[in-house]
C-alpha positions in Angstrom: 47.5 -35.2 -2.7 44.5 -34.0 -1.3 43.5 -31.1 -2.6 44.2 -27.5 -0.2 41.2 -25.3 1.0 41.7 -22.8 -1.6 42.1 -25.3 -4.8 40.5 -22.9 -7.8 37.7 -26.1 -7.9 36.2 -26.1 -5.2 32.6 -24.1 -5.6 30.4 -26.1 -2.2 30.2 -29.2 -4.2 29.5 -30.9 -0.4 26.4 -29.5 -0.8 25.6 -33.0 -3.3 28.8 -34.8 -2.9 29.8 -34.7 0.4 29.4 -38.5 1.5 27.9 -39.7 -1.7 28.4 -43.4 -2.8 30.1 -43.6 -6.4 30.1 -45.3 -9.5 32.6 -46.2 -12.2 30.4 -45.3 -15.2 30.7 -45.0 -19.4 29.3 -41.7 -20.7 26.2 -41.2 -21.9 23.0 -38.8 -22.8 19.9 -38.8 -21.4 16.9 -39.9 -23.3 15.4 -37.0 -25.3 11.9 -38.2 -23.2 14.4 -37.1 -19.8 15.5 -33.5 -21.9 13.5 -30.1 -21.2 14.9 -26.8 -22.6 13.3 -23.2 -22.5 13.9 -19.9 -24.2 14.9 -17.3 -21.8 13.9 -13.6 -21.9 17.3 -12.7 -23.0 17.1 -15.1 -26.3 19.2 -18.0 -25.2 18.0 -21.8 -24.3 18.5 -23.3 -21.0 18.4 -27.0 -21.2 18.1 -29.7 -18.1 17.8 -32.8 -17.2 16.3 -32.4 -14.2 12.7 -32.8 -13.6 12.4 -29.2 -12.9 9.7 -26.2 -13.5 10.8 -23.8 -16.0 13.3 -21.4 -14.8 12.9 -18.2 -13.6 12.8 -16.0 -16.9 12.0 -18.4 -19.3 9.8 -17.2 -21.5 8.9 -20.4 -23.7 9.2 -23.9 -23.2 11.3 -25.3 -26.5 12.0 -28.3 -28.5 15.6 -29.8 -26.7 18.6 -30.2 -28.9 20.0 -33.2 -27.3 22.7 -33.8 -24.8 26.0 -34.6 -26.2 28.5 -33.9 -23.4 29.0 -33.4 -19.4 31.6 -31.9 -16.9 33.7 -33.1 -14.1 32.1 -31.1 -11.7 35.0 -29.7 -10.1 38.1 -28.9 -13.3 35.6 -29.1 -16.0 37.0 -31.8 -18.2 34.6 -32.8 -20.7 32.9 -36.0 -21.2 31.3 -37.3 -24.1 30.7 -40.6 -26.0 33.9 -43.2 -26.1 33.4 -43.1 -30.3 33.9 -39.7 -30.0 36.3 -39.4 -26.9 39.1 -42.6 -28.9 39.5 -39.2 -31.0 40.6 -36.8 -29.1 42.9 -37.5 -25.6 41.3 -34.6 -24.2 38.0 -35.9 -23.7 36.9 -38.5 -21.6 34.5 -41.5 -22.0 33.7 -42.6 -18.6 34.4 -41.4 -14.9 32.5 -41.5 -10.9 28.9 -40.5 -11.1 26.2 -40.6 -8.4 26.0 -44.9 -7.9 21.9 -44.6 -6.9 21.4 -42.3 -10.7 20.5 -44.4 -13.7 22.2 -41.4 -15.2 23.5 -38.8 -13.0 24.4 -35.0 -14.7 27.4 -35.2 -11.8 30.5 -36.6 -12.6 34.1 -37.0 -11.4 37.3 -37.3 -13.4 39.8 -39.5 -12.6 42.3 -37.1 -11.3 40.0 -34.8 -9.2 38.5 -38.3 -8.1 41.6 -38.8 -6.5 42.0 -35.4 -5.1 38.7 -35.2 -3.4 38.2 -38.3 -2.1 39.4 -38.0 1.1 38.0 -34.7 1.9 34.7 -35.6 0.6 34.1 -39.3 2.1 33.2 -41.2 -1.2 32.3 -44.5 -1.4 32.8 -46.3 -4.2 31.2 -49.4 -5.3 31.5 -51.7 -8.3 30.4 -50.6 -12.0 27.2 -51.9 -13.1 28.6 -55.2 -14.8 31.8 -56.0 -12.7 31.5 -59.2 -10.9 
């Protein structure tokens, strides 16, 4: 059943997911060379796999810890490597992601895909290696 306008999972994702072309893909962490991290003025560390400048409030660039998971952009279901997901039914090893990006930071679980596919007018292309 399509989600209602007041669905708690909707947080303006249309800005980056409306009309997107998606692909079903196994989750993988970004290459260490693609990660950036900064220590913030409050002592926390902010990591990113996007090629961005230091965020406001950053006091120094630090070594990233490594990226071990992502979350569904709607319900926050967790995506991790298959060898971890096999041992926990709450963790997903694959999902829908932006087809044009080699390693997307936007992930959509199967349930949210079904709930929002019409609202967001997504197109799905065959997975890599499918054929």
